[in-house]
N, C-alpha and C positions, 0 to 999 in steps of 0.2 A: 535515385530513381527508382520509382517502385512497379509489380508487373502488372498496373491496372492499366484496362483498355479505351481506346478516346476514338469516338467515332467524331469527326469536324463537319458542319452542314453548312454548305451555301445557305442562302434563306431565301432570295428572292428567283423561281421561279425552276427552287428546289422542292421548297419545303411548302413556301406561299406563293400562288396564283397572285400575283401583283400589276400582273401585264396593265389594266386597267389603270390603276389611280398612280403610274408611272408616269403613263404615258398624256394622259390627261395633265397631269400637274408641269412635265417638261413644258406640254403644248399652251397649258395657261400662260408661264415665265415668257413664252414664246409671244405670247398675243399680246403680252403688256411690253413688250421690246418691239410690240410693229413687225415680228417675222411671222410667215409664214406656218402653217400646221406641217407638224412632223406623219407622216404613213406611221402608224403606231408598229407593224409590224417590222419593217424597216428601221424603226429607232429601236428597237429591243431587242434586234437581234447587232446593230449594232454597238449598242453596250457594254454587249458581251464578247465582244471581239477585241484580239489581245494588244492591239498598239492601235486605238480608237480616241481622240483625245476629246475626252467626255464633252468639255467647256465647252470647245470647238465646233462638234460635232453639233452637241444642241442650240450653244446659244452665238456660234459666231464667236467664241471668247479664249482668247489665252488662257485662261484660267475663270473661275468660279470667284464670283463677287457676293459681296453680301445683301446686294439687289437679288440677285440669281437666288441666293440659300432663302431669303426672305422673302421670298412670292413664293419658291416650290412649297416652302414650309407652311404659305398660308392657303395655299389651295389644300395640300398632303391631310392635314392635320382638320380641317369641314371635312373632308369629301372619305377618308382610306376605311373606315368601319364598314360603309358598304360597297366598296370597292375589293375585297380583300378575301383571300376564301383557302382553307388547304386542299390539298389533292387527295383525292381518292384513298380512303386507306392510310392519311397521315398519322390520326393520331393512333389508334390502334399500333401501329409500326414502332412509336416513336416508346408508346407507354412498354413496348413488347422488350428494348433495346433497351431502356433505363434500367431496367432489372439489370442486366446485367454486363453496363457497360455506362463509363462515363459519356455523357454528349454534350457537344459546344458548338457555337453559331462562330462563322467568320463571313462577314459580308460588306461588301464595298459602301450600304446605305450606314448610314449615321448612326450612333447606336441608339441616339435622342428616337428617331426614328424608327430604328430596329425593333425598342423595348414595348415601344406601346401596341407594336402588333402583335406582338409575340404575347401580348398579355392580354389585350384583346380576345385574341383566339385561342385563351388557355393555354398554351404549349408552353410560356417562358419555366414554368417548373419542369421543366423536363432537363435545362438545361444548365449545369454550373458553371459555364462562361460563354459570355454574348462579346465578340468583339467584333467594331464597325470600323471607318476607315478613320474616325474620324478621333481614334484614341491610337491611333500607328501613323509613322512617317510616310512608309510605301500601304499602298492597297496592293488588293492584287490586282496584275496576278504577281508581284513580292510577295515574296514567303515569310515577311514577318507575322502574321496574322498566325499563322503554324506552332512558330517559334512562342511567339507571347503566350497561346496555351498552351501546350506542352512544358515549358518552363516553370507556369504557373501553377499548374496541376502535377505537378513534377512525372510528366509521363516519356517513355521511350519511345523514339519515330517509329521503329518493327509494330510497335506495338497500334500504332494509330492508321487509322481510314478516313480518306476526307469522300467526303460525297459532294458532287455539283452539276450544274447543268451549262458550264460554259469551258472555254480553250485557255478563258481565267486561270480558270479554280483547277483546272487540269496540269497546270505551269507552275500555278501556285505550290501543289501538294510535290509534283515533279525535282523542282528546285528545294525543298523541305525536306525531302527526303523520305515523304509517308505515299502510304499508298490509296489510289485513286478512285473510284468509281462513278462513271461517269451515266447522269438520269437522261433521257429523252423526251421529256415531259415540259419541261422548261423554257424558255426563251431561244434557245438556238437549234436546231437541226441534227440531228443525230440515226438517220433512219438504219443506220447496221446494228444500233442497240439492241441486244437482248431483253436485257431491263424493263420491261414494261411498265410496269406496276410497282405497285411498296411490297407487296410480299414476294416477287421475287431478289427485290432489292434487299430485303433484308435476310432473305436466305445468300443472297449471293457473301454480308456484309460476312455473316456465323461462319462463311468457308472461308471468308481468307483471313482470318481473325487463327 
């Protein structure tokens, strides 16, 4: 292991505001299954809770089926470029951080979904590793993504900070043995958080290393 430092980012709700495309894609699938649409705010909150069975909540199914995945992908692929954007100040922060630390992504989205989004927003270049739920056996809140990233880049846990917007991210960092910073601008409600913008987030990251 080296003395390199790593900042691991969750993607949706932390770097990218993808609330519109996630909710519209889930509700597109539900419409094709003859299910009533879900309220967007409630949907996004439930997706970030640690113990939510996402397939059960979204589609009344014990597990995701190929039909679910195909329908979601159909709607997502056609519409995501018009429905996602970066949170304010994100490019400047990533540019600054990338000069001092390695950056990576740990997302419960599929890598095949995450990479096109990151490329479309022209931030793919900042990340040395991008890990989605399709290339690990256990998604967040399990710590496997953290372990894969650190092993791949040969970086120590004590030289790592995880940035996320949900209880799933926090649990992943805790069990994975790395420091954690919660951001309040994503899909979960954390009113007591003092980090209100990317400038304060960047300052906090530097202070924790």
